[in-house]
N, C-alpha and C positions, 0 to 999 in steps of 0.2 A: 572181492571185494578191493576196491579202488586202493592208489598208493597211500593217498591219505587216510583212508579208515583204519588200513594197514598200520599207518605209524601209531595214530591212538590206540589202537589195539593193542601195539608193542608197550607203548608209554604208560595206558593204565594197567596189564598186566603184570607189571613191575610193582604197582604200586595198592595190592590187594593187601588185604588184611583177613585174620583168620575167621570166616562165616562158623555161625551156629555154636560159639563158644559159649553164651550167657542166657541163659533163661531170666525166666521175671526178678526169680526169687536173688540171683547173685546180684542182677543191676539193681533192687532195692537194697540191697547190701552195700554194692559201690555208692549208692546215694547216702546210706548212713555213714560211710567210712568217710566221705569226702568233709562230713560236717562236723563228727563227734568230737572233734578238740575242741569245738568251739563251746561243749557243755562244761568244759571241765575249767576253763578259766578266761577271762576276756570277758565275756559278755557282761561280768561282777562291776564291773567298773565304770557299768552304766546307772548302779545303784546311786553311787557319788556324784553323778550327773543330775541325778531326777527324782532320788529317793526310791523307796520300794512301791509303792502305789504309783509313780510317774514314770518309772522303768517297765512296770506291766502293762499302762498303754501305749508306749513305745513298741516294746513287745509283741502286743496284740495287733498292732498297726503292721509291724512286719512280719507277721505269721500270715496276717491277709496278704500281705503284698506278694507274700512267698506262695501260698497257698493257690490266689488265682494266676500268679506265673505259672507254676506247674501244671496247673490245668491247661493255659494256654500252651506250654511246650510239649504238653499230652497230646493232643491234636496237631501240632506241625510234627511232631516226630515218628506219628503214626502217617503222617500224608508224605513226608521226606526223610526218610529214613539212611542217614548218611553220618558219614564222622566229622562231619562238619559243626552239627547241632546247630547252636545258636546263629552263627556265620551263614549256615545254608538256609535255613529260615528265611533271614533277613534278604540274602541275595536274591532268592527266588520273589521276593515280593516287592525288594527296593532297589533291584541291579546291583551290578559289581561293585560299585560305590559305596551303597548302604550297608551289603554285606560284607565287604573290607572294613569300615568304621565298627561294625557291630563282632565281627572275631578282631580286631584291633582290641578293643574294651576287653573282652574276656581272656587274650593273652596277655593284657596287663595283671588282671587278678591273677590269670594261673600262673604265671612267669613271679610274680612275688610273691604269693601265698607262701610257697614252698620253702623260699629263702628267709622268711618271716617263722613260719615253724620250726625250721631247722634252728636258727638261733633261741627259740623257747625250747625244744629239744636240749640246746646246749644245756642250758640253765637245769635243766629236771636231773640230766645228767651230772652235773657240777655237784647238784643237791645229793647225789646217790653217790657218786666215789670220786668226788672232788675233781675232776678233769672235765676240761669245756676249751673252747678256741677252735680256730679254724679246722686242725686235727678232727677235731669228733663232726663238725659241719661236713668236712670231706669225707669221712665214713659214712656217715650214714648218707650221700648221695651215692657214695659207690656201691654200696649194699642193696639201698632198694631201688636204683637206676637197674643195676644188676640183674636183680629179682627179675623184672618187668622184660629183660631183654630173652629170658628163659623160655617166655612165650607167656601170652594173655590169660589162655586157662589156667597157668600155674599162678599167675600172678593175682587175679581175681579170687582163687578158693584158701590161697595164703592173706589176702586182703580183707576177707568172710573171718578167717582165725583173729585176725588181731583186731578187729571192730567187735567181734562177740564177745572179747576181753574185757573191752574197752564200754559197752554195754553194760555188762555184768557188776562192773565199778559203780556204774551209776545206780541201776538198779538195789545192789547191794547199801549203796550209801542213802538212797530213800527207804527203803524197807526199817535199816537200823535208827531214820531220824523221825518217820514216824511218831512215834509214842511222844516226841519231844519236843513237840511244835507246841508254841505259844503265838498267836497271832498278836499278841501286843511286841513281839521282837520285831514286827513287820516295820514297827512305825519308832524307832528310836532314833533316825535321823533328825536331828532340830530342823525347825521351821525357820525360812530365810524370810527375806520383806521382798521374795521376786515377785515378779506381777504373778496373779493368782498362785500364790503360795498356801497348800493347808496341811493339815498332819499327813494327808494322803500321798500330797504330789508336791513335799516341801521346799522343794525350787523349782516350782510355781510351771511355767507353760513353756519357758525357753529350757529349762531341763530337760522336758519331753525330749524338744526337737534334738538336744544337745547328745541325747541317749540313743537316740535312732540308729547309728553307728554300730555299738555294744549290741542291742538290740539283733541287729542282723549276725552278730557272730553266731548266734543258735541255729541259723539254718545257712550261713554261707558257702556257696559251692554246689549245691544240692542240685542247680541246672545245669549240671557237668555232666548227668546221666545219659541223655542224647548222644553225646559224646561215645557209647557205647555202641549205637546203632548197627554200623557195618557189623559186629561180631556177634550180636543178639543171635538164637535161634529163629524168634518168629518178631523182628522190629515191630509192625503194625501192632501187634499186642503186648510184646514182654516190654516195649521200653514204657507207653502210659501207663500199664499197671506196675512196672517197677518202682516209676519214681513218684507215682500219686502213693503207695504203700510206704515210700520211704519217708515221705512228709508229714503223713498222718503218724509215721513212728516218733519222729523226730519232733512232732508237738508234744508229744507225751512225756519223753525225756527235758522238752522243756519248761513244761509246768514241774516235774517233779525238783529241777535243780532250782529253781524262783521261788516258787513255793516254799519247798522243803527246807534249802540251806538259811536261810534268812528266817524262818519261822523257828528253827532250832538255835542258831547262833546269835543272830539279831543282824538286821540290815548293815550297821556300819562297820561291824567285824568283816562280813561277806565285801563288803564294797572295798574294803582297801586291801582284800588277800591274793595271793598268789599262786597260790592253790584251796581257792574255796572249799571242795570238797574234802579236804584235807583237815579242813580247819574246823569248820561244821561239826567232823565227826571228832576231832580232839575236844572242841565245845563241850560235849556231853560224853568225856571220856570214854569213847570207842578209839583207843591208841592203838590196840591192835589192826582193826579195820584200816584205819587211818594212814599204817603203812603201807598194806597192800594196797589201798587205793592212789597213796602217793607213786608207787610202783606202775599201777595199770593208768595212773596219767600222762606216764610217759608212753604206756603204748596207745593211748587214746591220741596222742600229738604224733606217735607215729602212723596212725591209719590214716589221719588225713593229710598227712606228707606223701604216704604211699600213694595214696589213691589220687589228689592233686598231680602227682608225676602224670600217670596215667592219664589224667585228662587234659595237660598240655602237650605231654606228644601226641595225643590222636588229633587236636587241633591246631598244632604245627602241620602234622601230615596233611590233613583235609586243606589247610591255607597254601602249603605247597604244592600239592596235587594241582590245584588250580591255578599255580602261577603267580600267588600275589605274596608268595616268600622264594626263595629259591628251589628251585624244583628239586635238587638234589637230597634235599630234607626229607620228603615223603617216598622214598625207594625204602619196600621191605625187604629182609631177608627171609631165608629159607625159611623159617619158623613163620612169615608174616608180620613178623613186629616192624616197627617202621624206628630202627634201632640211631639213627643218627638223627631223628626227631626226639629223641627221649636223650642224647648223650649232650648235643650240644646247648638247647636250654637250662639242661642240669649245670653245665659248668658255667655260663652266663648267673644264674640261680648261686651257685657257691660264689662265684665274685663279691654278687650284691650282698649276700648272707654277710660277707667280710668288715661290710659297715656297723654291725652290730646291732642296728635300729632295729627290731623286730616291730615294736610298734607302730613305726613310723610306714615300714613299707607294708604292715597289713591295713592300715589306716589309707593307703595309696591303692592297696587291693579293692577295698571297699567302692573305692570312687570308681575303677575300671567296673567292678561288676553292678554300680548301678547307673553306668551310661548303658552298660550292655542290656540291662534288664529295662530300660525304656523302650531302645530299640529293638528288643525283642517283642516284647507287646504291641509296639506298632506294628511289626511284622504279621502277627497272627489279624490283629484289626483291619491292613491293607488285603493279606490274604481270602479276609472274608468277603471284603470289598471287591478286589479284582479280579478273582480268582474259585466265584462261587462253583464252579463246574471240577475244582479240585476232588480226588478222592480223597475223604477224612474216614478211614478206618474207626477211628476214634473223634467224637465232638465233643468240643469244651462246653460243659453246663453253662447259660445264661451270655455264649456267643461275645460277641464284642463287648456288652456291659462287662464280661468277667476280665479279660484285656485292659480293659481301659482304666479300671479299677487298679490293674498291677502298674499301666503306665504312670498313673497321676501318682501312686505312692511311692514310686521308684523314684522319681523327677524330685519327689520330698527328702527321701532319704539321701539324696544327691546332696541337697540344700544341708542337712542336717551333719556329713562329712565336714562340710565349709565353718557352720555353728562349733565344731568340736575342734579341727585342726586347720585351719587356712591354709599351712605350710605342705599337707598333703595333698590336698585338692589342687593347689599351683603346682606342684609339683607332678601328678597324673596329666593334667593337661597338656604339662611342658611335653610328656612322654607321648601323649594322644598328638601333639600336632606333629611331632619329630616323625612316627609314625604314618602318619596322612599323608605328611610330604613325600616320605620315600614311595607310597602310592601313586601320587598324583604325578611325581617328577619320573620315575620309572617301572614300578611293577606294574601297571595298567595296562602298558604296551605288552607285556609276557602272559597275558592270561591264555590257558589252555583252551578255553570256551568261551564263546561271546555270550552265554547266557547260562545261567543255572542249569536250565530245562535241556539245552545243549549237552552238559557236562555230566547230568542225571543218565541223559541216555547212552553218551559212550559208557558210565561205568554199567549200566545195566546191560548192554550189548556182552561188555566184560565176562561178566557175573554169568550171564546164560552160558555161554562158552565154556565156563569153569564150574557147572552145575550150579550156583548160587541163585538167591531170591532175587527176583527182577523188584526196580525199583519204581516209584511212580513218580512221576514228576508233571 
């Protein structure tokens, strides 16, 4: 082994995750956990933008966007199973600059989303015990970053239990409301004079457009499943199976909450509710179950908070290991946990949470997400065209037609954020510009490997020496 190879081997050996921890079922649970808080609140404000029918149209478009994106990610994650997820796919397809900009967009999403969610957690805790503010935010960051520091296997199992409780709340609510469903309740929002307005979509076509960001909350962050690729048992099989299973399950829960809550309580009541499941149950006099669901709504928020912390740590780990971010962030401890990649973004997220503007940060996270979706979809198209010989254990049904749909709809969703909240759009673009400047001025000169393929080969050699799986590059 040459001196250069030896130094690369030593560098990578200090930056290894624990392999073989998660099978497809745990990965599916991770996917549900990322998203599940969106079923409890947030999406329903889209009813106020578009009415029930208009929101259903927006939700249908976003479900199609996410489903086609998930099918595209399933192929790329099987072919390129690394902790970087979408960033790694984009780097393989578009080189270092495209990879970094994709990773930056995902990082904005994954850094801001926990800060937003912890503010919502604070509000839920205040409703239950009357305490809120920075002390609550700090406590939740400390506890759940601490659990991740215990090890990935322990964290994923705890995550599954928390997600299971949240899913129980949604299914129990649906079961209780189904006998109280009345289709006339879906259309109790008055028709406006907007272009294209009807009883079905009372705010017209503009309302459908402005409701797109809220419809995304039903599925936002599921794209993070491939970030667990290096910790899965058989990444080529487990990651595609896990992410597709999670998406199918989330479509079912989305249909349940969108149809049954408005159908039981009325679209107008649900459109104004901070706790839509609870208010729907109270409207049909299931106060006992409503109290339980109120507690489990907090569990749903915790599930997404907990899992997105996992997601940002693996993304920061991968970007750092490649040299895009400071390299010390990717050093793993004796439990193969990237402790600095967990702690430092957590501190920054806590500082962001002190603003108290959860809605703004969530809207900014959506902007980062839609930019990353467009770049990941484009990566799938470019990889199919430029690298047809790449070994693909799973192939996306429909090929580039499928990822083309995801690309078009992600760009449409990006404009929808601007229609709803131009401030969030502009602030995110400023963050994106600062992050891009950091790369062009400094970090592009610090990269560990010249290309994605070279980095994957370095990883593969270390994994083989340590008895792990080989990566396909």
